[in-house]
Structures are given as structure tokens and as C-alpha cells.
C-alpha positions as YAML, in Angstrom:
chain: A
units: angstrom
residues:
- id: 1
  name: MET
  ca: [-26.51, -19.37, 2.05]
- id: 2
  name: THR
  ca: [-28.86, -18.62, -0.92]
- id: 3
  name: THR
  ca: [-29.07, -14.96, 0.29]
- id: 4
  name: THR
  ca: [-25.34, -14.73, 0.46]
- id: 5
  name: TRP
  ca: [-24.90, -16.04, -3.10]
- id: 6
  name: ASN
  ca: [-27.70, -13.59, -4.22]
- id: 7
  name: GLY
  ca: [-25.68, -10.88, -2.71]
- id: 8
  name: TRP
  ca: [-22.79, -11.83, -4.76]
- id: 9
  name: VAL
  ca: [-25.05, -11.62, -7.84]
- id: 10
  name: GLU
  ca: [-25.99, -8.16, -6.79]
- id: 11
  name: ALA
  ca: [-22.44, -7.11, -6.48]
- id: 12
  name: ALA
  ca: [-21.24, -8.73, -9.68]
- id: 13
  name: THR
  ca: [-20.78, -5.55, -11.58]
- id: 14
  name: VAL
  ca: [-19.09, -3.79, -8.78]
- id: 15
  name: LEU
  ca: [-16.70, -6.84, -8.43]
- id: 16
  name: ASP
  ca: [-16.21, -7.17, -12.12]
- id: 17
  name: VAL
  ca: [-14.82, -3.34, -12.29]
- id: 18
  name: LEU
  ca: [-12.79, -3.64, -9.07]
- id: 19
  name: TYR
  ca: [-11.08, -6.99, -9.74]
- id: 20
  name: ARG
  ca: [-10.62, -6.51, -13.45]
- id: 21
  name: PRO
  ca: [-6.88, -5.72, -13.10]
- id: 22
  name: LEU
  ca: [-6.37, -9.01, -11.35]
- id: 23
  name: ALA
  ca: [-8.31, -11.04, -13.93]
- id: 24
  name: ASP
  ca: [-6.28, -9.15, -16.67]
- id: 25
  name: ALA
  ca: [-3.00, -10.23, -14.94]
- id: 26
  name: LEU
  ca: [-4.20, -13.80, -14.66]
- id: 27
  name: LEU
  ca: [-5.42, -14.20, -18.27]
- id: 28
  name: ASP
  ca: [-2.08, -12.57, -19.57]
- id: 29
  name: THR
  ca: [-0.29, -15.78, -18.05]
- id: 30
  name: ILE
  ca: [-2.34, -18.23, -20.37]
- id: 31
  name: PRO
  ca: [0.20, -19.73, -22.93]
- id: 32
  name: PRO
  ca: [-0.58, -18.42, -26.45]
- id: 33
  name: GLY
  ca: [-1.27, -20.39, -29.44]
- id: 34
  name: GLY
  ca: [-3.54, -23.48, -30.16]
- id: 35
  name: ALA
  ca: [-7.29, -24.02, -29.82]
- id: 36
  name: ARG
  ca: [-7.35, -24.04, -25.99]
- id: 37
  name: ARG
  ca: [-9.98, -25.67, -23.88]
- id: 38
  name: ILE
  ca: [-10.05, -23.78, -20.58]
- id: 39
  name: LEU
  ca: [-11.74, -24.53, -17.19]
- id: 40
  name: ASP
  ca: [-12.35, -21.58, -14.98]
- id: 41
  name: VAL
  ca: [-12.75, -22.76, -11.36]
- id: 42
  name: GLY
  ca: [-15.04, -20.78, -9.19]
- id: 43
  name: CYS
  ca: [-16.31, -18.73, -12.02]
- id: 44
  name: GLY
  ca: [-18.90, -16.76, -10.12]
- id: 45
  name: THR
  ca: [-21.00, -14.71, -12.59]
- id: 46
  name: GLY
  ca: [-18.72, -15.41, -15.37]
- id: 47
  name: ALA
  ca: [-16.60, -12.34, -16.04]
- id: 48
  name: THR
  ca: [-13.41, -14.24, -16.12]
- id: 49
  name: THR
  ca: [-14.78, -17.08, -17.96]
- id: 50
  name: ILE
  ca: [-16.10, -14.67, -20.74]
- id: 51
  name: ALA
  ca: [-12.84, -12.82, -20.95]
- id: 52
  name: ALA
  ca: [-11.02, -16.00, -21.35]
- id: 53
  name: THR
  ca: [-12.85, -17.04, -24.60]
- id: 54
  name: ARG
  ca: [-10.30, -14.97, -26.39]
- id: 55
  name: HIS
  ca: [-7.95, -17.72, -25.82]
- id: 56
  name: GLY
  ca: [-10.28, -20.49, -26.76]
- id: 57
  name: HIS
  ca: [-13.40, -22.22, -25.51]
- id: 58
  name: CYS
  ca: [-13.95, -21.82, -21.64]
- id: 59
  name: VAL
  ca: [-16.09, -23.79, -19.18]
- id: 60
  name: GLY
  ca: [-16.89, -21.98, -16.01]
- id: 61
  name: VAL
  ca: [-17.78, -24.07, -12.83]
- id: 62
  name: ASP
  ca: [-19.31, -22.82, -9.64]
- id: 63
  name: ILE
  ca: [-21.11, -24.33, -6.70]
- id: 64
  name: SER
  ca: [-23.62, -21.37, -6.56]
- id: 65
  name: ASP
  ca: [-26.83, -21.83, -8.48]
- id: 66
  name: PRO
  ca: [-27.75, -18.02, -8.61]
- id: 67
  name: MET
  ca: [-24.27, -17.22, -9.74]
- id: 68
  name: VAL
  ca: [-24.07, -19.69, -12.54]
- id: 69
  name: THR
  ca: [-27.67, -18.72, -13.53]
- id: 70
  name: ALA
  ca: [-26.42, -15.12, -13.84]
- id: 71
  name: ALA
  ca: [-23.34, -16.22, -15.96]
- id: 72
  name: ARG
  ca: [-25.42, -18.26, -18.25]
- id: 73
  name: LYS
  ca: [-27.58, -15.13, -18.97]
- id: 74
  name: ARG
  ca: [-24.58, -12.94, -19.88]
- id: 75
  name: ALA
  ca: [-22.67, -15.72, -21.83]
- id: 76
  name: GLY
  ca: [-21.85, -15.32, -25.42]
- id: 77
  name: ALA
  ca: [-20.18, -17.88, -27.89]
- id: 78
  name: GLY
  ca: [-17.30, -19.76, -26.51]
- id: 79
  name: ALA
  ca: [-18.38, -19.83, -22.86]
- id: 80
  name: GLU
  ca: [-20.48, -22.39, -21.18]
- id: 81
  name: PHE
  ca: [-21.16, -22.94, -17.35]
- id: 82
  name: VAL
  ca: [-21.47, -25.92, -14.90]
- id: 83
  name: LEU
  ca: [-23.17, -25.92, -11.70]
- id: 84
  name: ALA
  ca: [-20.93, -28.22, -9.61]
- id: 85
  name: ASP
  ca: [-18.38, -28.56, -6.92]
- id: 86
  name: ALA
  ca: [-14.89, -28.63, -8.69]
- id: 87
  name: GLN
  ca: [-13.51, -30.68, -5.91]
- id: 88
  name: THR
  ca: [-15.54, -33.72, -6.76]
- id: 89
  name: HIS
  ca: [-17.29, -33.13, -10.06]
- id: 90
  name: PRO
  ca: [-16.44, -35.82, -12.70]
- id: 91
  name: PHE
  ca: [-14.96, -33.60, -15.41]
- id: 92
  name: PRO
  ca: [-14.14, -35.45, -18.64]
- id: 93
  name: GLU
  ca: [-10.58, -37.00, -18.15]
- id: 94
  name: ALA
  ca: [-7.96, -35.09, -19.87]
- id: 95
  name: GLY
  ca: [-10.59, -32.63, -21.13]
- id: 96
  name: PHE
  ca: [-8.74, -29.34, -20.56]
- id: 97
  name: ASP
  ca: [-5.34, -27.85, -21.39]
- id: 98
  name: THR
  ca: [-5.70, -24.88, -19.14]
- id: 99
  name: VAL
  ca: [-7.25, -24.28, -15.69]
- id: 100
  name: ILE
  ca: [-7.64, -20.70, -14.30]
- id: 101
  name: SER
  ca: [-9.13, -19.14, -11.23]
- id: 102
  name: ARG
  ca: [-9.47, -15.79, -9.89]
- id: 103
  name: PHE
  ca: [-10.24, -16.16, -6.08]
- id: 104
  name: GLY
  ca: [-12.18, -19.42, -6.66]
- id: 105
  name: VAL
  ca: [-9.81, -22.02, -5.35]
- id: 106
  name: MET
  ca: [-9.44, -20.95, -1.79]
- id: 107
  name: PHE
  ca: [-12.66, -22.47, -0.50]
- id: 108
  name: PHE
  ca: [-12.25, -26.17, -1.06]
- id: 109
  name: ASP
  ca: [-12.99, -28.38, 1.97]
- id: 110
  name: ASP
  ca: [-10.07, -30.59, 0.86]
- id: 111
  name: PRO
  ca: [-7.65, -28.73, -1.43]
- id: 112
  name: LEU
  ca: [-5.57, -31.95, -2.04]
- id: 113
  name: ALA
  ca: [-8.66, -33.76, -3.32]
- id: 114
  name: ALA
  ca: [-9.48, -30.67, -5.34]
- id: 115
  name: PHE
  ca: [-6.12, -30.20, -6.99]
- id: 116
  name: ALA
  ca: [-6.03, -34.02, -7.73]
- id: 117
  name: ASN
  ca: [-9.41, -33.82, -9.32]
- id: 118
  name: LEU
  ca: [-8.43, -30.96, -11.52]
- id: 119
  name: ARG
  ca: [-5.28, -32.87, -12.51]
- id: 120
  name: ARG
  ca: [-7.31, -35.72, -13.73]
- id: 121
  name: ALA
  ca: [-9.31, -33.30, -15.81]
- id: 122
  name: CYS
  ca: [-6.25, -32.04, -17.62]
- id: 123
  name: VAL
  ca: [-4.04, -33.23, -20.45]
- id: 124
  name: GLN
  ca: [-0.35, -33.79, -19.76]
- id: 125
  name: GLY
  ca: [1.44, -30.41, -19.81]
- id: 126
  name: ALA
  ca: [-1.64, -28.55, -19.23]
- id: 127
  name: ALA
  ca: [-1.34, -25.05, -17.52]
- id: 128
  name: LEU
  ca: [-2.69, -24.13, -14.15]
- id: 129
  name: ARG
  ca: [-3.10, -20.46, -13.25]
- id: 130
  name: PHE
  ca: [-4.70, -18.84, -10.40]
- id: 131
  name: VAL
  ca: [-4.79, -15.77, -8.22]
- id: 132
  name: VAL
  ca: [-5.46, -16.04, -4.52]
- id: 133
  name: TRP
  ca: [-5.29, -13.66, -1.66]
- id: 134
  name: ARG
  ca: [-2.10, -13.51, 0.55]
- id: 135
  name: THR
  ca: [-2.51, -13.05, 4.34]
- id: 136
  name: ALA
  ca: [-5.22, -10.99, 6.18]
- id: 137
  name: GLU
  ca: [-2.43, -8.72, 7.54]
- id: 138
  name: GLU
  ca: [-1.33, -7.75, 4.05]
- id: 139
  name: ASN
  ca: [-4.87, -6.98, 3.08]
- id: 140
  name: PRO
  ca: [-6.20, -4.72, 5.69]
- id: 141
  name: PHE
  ca: [-9.26, -3.51, 3.68]
- id: 142
  name: LEU
  ca: [-10.59, -7.09, 3.84]
- id: 143
  name: ARG
  ca: [-10.60, -6.93, 7.66]
- id: 144
  name: ALA
  ca: [-11.74, -3.29, 8.39]
- id: 145
  name: ALA
  ca: [-15.46, -3.81, 8.05]
- id: 146
  name: VAL
  ca: [-15.93, -6.27, 10.96]
- id: 147
  name: PRO
  ca: [-14.25, -4.42, 13.89]
- id: 148
  name: ALA
  ca: [-16.13, -1.30, 12.95]
- id: 149
  name: ALA
  ca: [-19.43, -2.93, 12.51]
- id: 150
  name: ARG
  ca: [-19.30, -4.59, 16.04]
- id: 151
  name: ALA
  ca: [-20.41, -1.08, 17.39]
- id: 152
  name: VAL
  ca: [-23.92, -2.25, 16.01]
- id: 153
  name: LEU
  ca: [-23.43, -5.82, 15.45]
- id: 154
  name: PRO
  ca: [-21.55, -6.95, 18.65]
- id: 155
  name: ASP
  ca: [-21.53, -10.77, 17.82]
- id: 156
  name: LEU
  ca: [-20.21, -10.30, 14.21]
- id: 157
  name: GLU
  ca: [-17.20, -12.70, 13.71]
- id: 158
  name: GLU
  ca: [-14.21, -12.09, 11.81]
- id: 159
  name: ARG
  ca: [-13.34, -14.33, 8.80]
- id: 160
  name: PRO
  ca: [-11.09, -17.23, 9.78]
- id: 161
  name: THR
  ca: [-7.49, -16.91, 8.59]
- id: 162
  name: THR
  ca: [-6.90, -20.56, 8.05]
- id: 163
  name: GLY
  ca: [-8.94, -23.42, 6.39]
- id: 164
  name: PRO
  ca: [-11.49, -22.73, 3.63]
- id: 165
  name: GLY
  ca: [-12.05, -19.11, 2.97]
- id: 166
  name: PRO
  ca: [-10.30, -16.05, 1.52]
- id: 167
  name: TYR
  ca: [-6.87, -16.91, 3.08]
- id: 168
  name: GLY
  ca: [-7.06, -20.78, 2.56]
- id: 169
  name: LEU
  ca: [-4.04, -20.54, 0.15]
- id: 170
  name: ALA
  ca: [-2.19, -17.83, 1.70]
- id: 171
  name: ASP
  ca: [0.51, -20.13, 2.83]
- id: 172
  name: PRO
  ca: [2.88, -20.50, -0.27]
- id: 173
  name: ASP
  ca: [4.89, -23.40, 1.10]
- id: 174
  name: ALA
  ca: [1.62, -25.35, 1.79]
- id: 175
  name: THR
  ca: [0.31, -24.41, -1.46]
- id: 176
  name: ARG
  ca: [3.35, -25.58, -3.22]
- id: 177
  name: ALA
  ca: [3.46, -28.88, -1.38]
- id: 178
  name: GLY
  ca: [-0.25, -29.54, -2.13]
- id: 179
  name: LEU
  ca: [0.14, -28.94, -5.89]
- id: 180
  name: GLU
  ca: [3.29, -31.04, -6.12]
- id: 181
  name: ALA
  ca: [1.71, -33.94, -4.19]
- id: 182
  name: THR
  ca: [-1.32, -33.99, -6.61]
- id: 183
  name: GLY
  ca: [0.48, -34.03, -10.16]
- id: 184
  name: TRP
  ca: [1.43, -30.46, -10.61]
- id: 185
  name: ALA
  ca: [5.09, -29.52, -11.34]
- id: 186
  name: ASP
  ca: [7.18, -26.42, -12.08]
- id: 187
  name: VAL
  ca: [5.11, -24.63, -9.44]
- id: 188
  name: ASP
  ca: [5.81, -20.87, -9.56]
- id: 189
  name: ILE
  ca: [4.44, -18.61, -6.77]
- id: 190
  name: ARG
  ca: [5.01, -14.95, -6.95]
- id: 191
  name: PRO
  ca: [3.49, -11.80, -5.43]
- id: 192
  name: LEU
  ca: [0.81, -9.85, -7.32]
- id: 193
  name: ASP
  ca: [0.37, -6.34, -5.83]
- id: 194
  name: ILE
  ca: [-2.22, -4.29, -7.90]
- id: 195
  name: GLU
  ca: [-4.19, -1.27, -6.89]
- id: 196
  name: CYS
  ca: [-7.92, -2.06, -7.60]
- id: 197
  name: ARG
  ca: [-10.38, 0.86, -8.02]
- id: 198
  name: MET
  ca: [-14.01, 1.44, -7.99]
- id: 199
  name: PRO
  ca: [-16.35, 4.51, -7.61]
- id: 200
  name: GLU
  ca: [-16.98, 5.57, -4.13]
- id: 201
  name: PRO
  ca: [-20.77, 5.08, -4.35]
- id: 202
  name: ASP
  ca: [-20.06, 1.27, -5.10]
- id: 203
  name: LEU
  ca: [-18.33, 0.91, -1.74]
- id: 204
  name: GLU
  ca: [-21.75, 0.24, -0.02]
- id: 205
  name: VAL
  ca: [-22.55, -2.48, -2.27]
- id: 206
  name: TYR
  ca: [-19.26, -4.01, -1.93]
- id: 207
  name: LEU
  ca: [-19.39, -3.96, 1.88]
- id: 208
  name: THR
  ca: [-22.89, -5.05, 2.52]
- id: 209
  name: ARG
  ca: [-23.55, -7.57, -0.27]
- id: 210
  name: ILE
  ca: [-20.63, -9.89, 0.22]
- id: 211
  name: GLY
  ca: [-18.43, -11.25, 2.98]
- id: 212
  name: PRO
  ca: [-19.29, -11.41, 6.76]
- id: 213
  name: LEU
  ca: [-21.70, -8.39, 6.70]
- id: 214
  name: ALA
  ca: [-23.83, -10.08, 3.90]
- id: 215
  name: SER
  ca: [-24.76, -12.85, 6.15]
- id: 216
  name: ALA
  ca: [-25.29, -10.57, 9.21]
- id: 217
  name: LEU
  ca: [-27.58, -8.39, 7.18]
- id: 218
  name: ALA
  ca: [-29.37, -11.05, 5.30]
- id: 219
  name: ASP
  ca: [-32.80, -10.53, 7.23]
- id: 220
  name: ALA
  ca: [-32.18, -6.86, 8.10]
- id: 221
  name: ASP
  ca: [-34.36, -4.01, 7.22]
- id: 222
  name: ALA
  ca: [-33.27, -1.02, 5.08]
- id: 223
  name: GLU
  ca: [-32.84, 1.09, 8.09]
- id: 224
  name: THR
  ca: [-30.64, -1.35, 9.92]
- id: 225
  name: SER
  ca: [-28.49, -1.97, 6.75]
- id: 226
  name: THR
  ca: [-28.02, 1.84, 6.34]
- id: 227
  name: ARG
  ca: [-27.09, 2.31, 10.00]
- id: 228
  name: VAL
  ca: [-24.41, -0.41, 9.68]
- id: 229
  name: TYR
  ca: [-22.97, 0.99, 6.53]
- id: 230
  name: ASP
  ca: [-22.85, 4.52, 8.03]
- id: 231
  name: THR
  ca: [-21.02, 3.00, 11.08]
- id: 232
  name: ILE
  ca: [-18.40, 1.31, 9.13]
- id: 233
  name: ARG
  ca: [-17.89, 3.71, 6.22]
- id: 234
  name: PRO
  ca: [-15.32, 5.83, 8.21]
- id: 235
  name: ALA
  ca: [-13.00, 2.83, 8.44]
- id: 236
  name: TYR
  ca: [-12.47, 3.09, 4.67]
- id: 237
  name: ASP
  ca: [-11.60, 6.87, 4.61]
- id: 238
  name: ARG
  ca: [-7.89, 6.17, 4.10]
- id: 239
  name: TRP
  ca: [-8.75, 4.21, 0.74]
- id: 240
  name: VAL
  ca: [-10.95, 6.90, -0.60]
- id: 241
  name: HIS
  ca: [-9.52, 9.64, -2.84]
- id: 242
  name: ASP
  ca: [-11.27, 11.97, -5.19]
- id: 243
  name: GLY
  ca: [-14.49, 10.07, -5.25]
- id: 244
  name: GLU
  ca: [-12.76, 6.79, -5.91]
- id: 245
  name: VAL
  ca: [-12.04, 3.69, -3.78]
- id: 246
  name: ARG
  ca: [-8.45, 2.68, -4.28]
- id: 247
  name: LEU
  ca: [-7.50, -0.81, -2.69]
- id: 248
  name: PRO
  ca: [-4.14, -2.11, -2.60]
- id: 249
  name: THR
  ca: [-4.51, -5.76, -3.12]
- id: 250
  name: ALA
  ca: [-1.86, -8.27, -1.88]
- id: 251
  name: CYS
  ca: [-2.25, -11.61, -3.81]
- id: 252
  name: TRP
  ca: [-0.23, -14.61, -5.12]
- id: 253
  name: LEU
  ca: [-0.07, -15.35, -8.81]
- id: 254
  name: ILE
  ca: [0.50, -19.14, -8.99]
- id: 255
  name: GLU
  ca: [1.52, -20.98, -12.05]
- id: 256
  name: ALA
  ca: [2.04, -24.79, -12.50]
- id: 257
  name: GLU
  ca: [2.03, -27.46, -15.13]
- id: 258
  name: ALA
  ca: [0.34, -30.93, -15.19]
- id: 259
  name: ARG
  ca: [3.07, -33.60, -15.05]
...
């Protein structure tokens, strides 16, 4: 797992640029006013945590040691980082008035326990705001690499479409029920469809440092990695225009209040 997390660190700059529009949409939902104390769940290398400091003090929490280490190196005033599992970590009770997450809450082994733990960490009326992926079918670019790579990696497995993983909260009815059962009310779940972009040369980092290919290539030599990338690259031609990768992302923007 360490190698996989290291891959996410290596891809951090690429991901920050690619998913900045989603982070901006998320942060725009934070209620204005007041000296807010914000918790960023699954903060990764800290881009969203740092951006959230314009609203108040923000604590980022993540289970990955390499990513938290990287986040601490780039943090400025108003941001701090905790290495922990947000599902079970004993946060200060009623310590936060806002909880945010960009793609950080889909991986809980027990989402109900996680949402209940986050509720305990919040004051009455606290705002919960997060962005998660919708279904695999609605995000074909997330699925294109594995079938293409099987020409050289025949045993490569696709990401699961249920349970902990990118699509863990893709079912809006189940997500709503889980939030309401754990102390969250006024749940609002609406589609967020934003085209995210990155320079075409960054596509190799994106495809080989994170996701299913990262694990498969963890011990591969440079020649093998290049061969795999050259094999899967044509599968992304439809999203590359004028030297830029343009990915249509299909997400849920979910809001709730602590009651």
C-alpha cells in the first residue's frame, strides 16, 4: 500500500490542477460568516484543506502517512494535518462546525460508523459538504484504462462498483439513508457535472501513479511501465483535444446539517 500512496503523492500536482474545479464548487458551499473550524476528511496532500483556510482554521485528516507528510510540508497558517482513520479517530467532541471532503469519504469500511463519528465531532447545526463520484457508467474515463491494459496485463482487475472505493457512495438513496440514520438532516444530493482539464503530458502520471494500474506497476521497470502506457493511451483519444485532456466528471454534491 505504501507504494500506492507514494504514487498519489507523485501525482499530487496533476490531481490538484485536474480536480480544482470540483474543489472550488465544494468550497463555494461552505456557509459564510463566523470563525469557522473545518474538518477536511480524506485530505490527501492537502490542496483542499489549504484552500479551505480562507473560511477559517482547517484540519485535514487522512489515513496515508506519505500524503499527510506531503501535506504538512506545503501547509501554511490556518491548516493542520492529522494522520488517522476518520471512521474511528477520537476527534474532540463538538470540535467542528463544518466538515468537507473531495473524494475522501467513499472508502470507509463502515460508512454508518464513519458518519456517526463525524457527527460526534460536530456542533449542533454543523454543515456537512462533500463531493463523490456517481456511477462507473457515468464516468467512462475512470474505467477505460483497465480493459485496454489487459492486452499486456491480462490479470488486471477492474475497480469494484460497490463497497469501499470510488463508487462507494454512488447510490444517492443509500447515502441519504445512511446520513439520516447517523444524525444528519436536511440532506440535499444533487448532480455536479464539471469538465476537468489537464495538459496532455500529465495523462501518463494520472494513469500510472494512481488507481488499479499503480498497484500493478508498483514493481515494474521503466520499460514495462512505458509499454503499458503506450498500450492504454489510445483509449483516451476521445478526451484529448489540442494538447489538453478534457474529462467530463459526473459527481454528487452532497449537503447536510448536524441535528
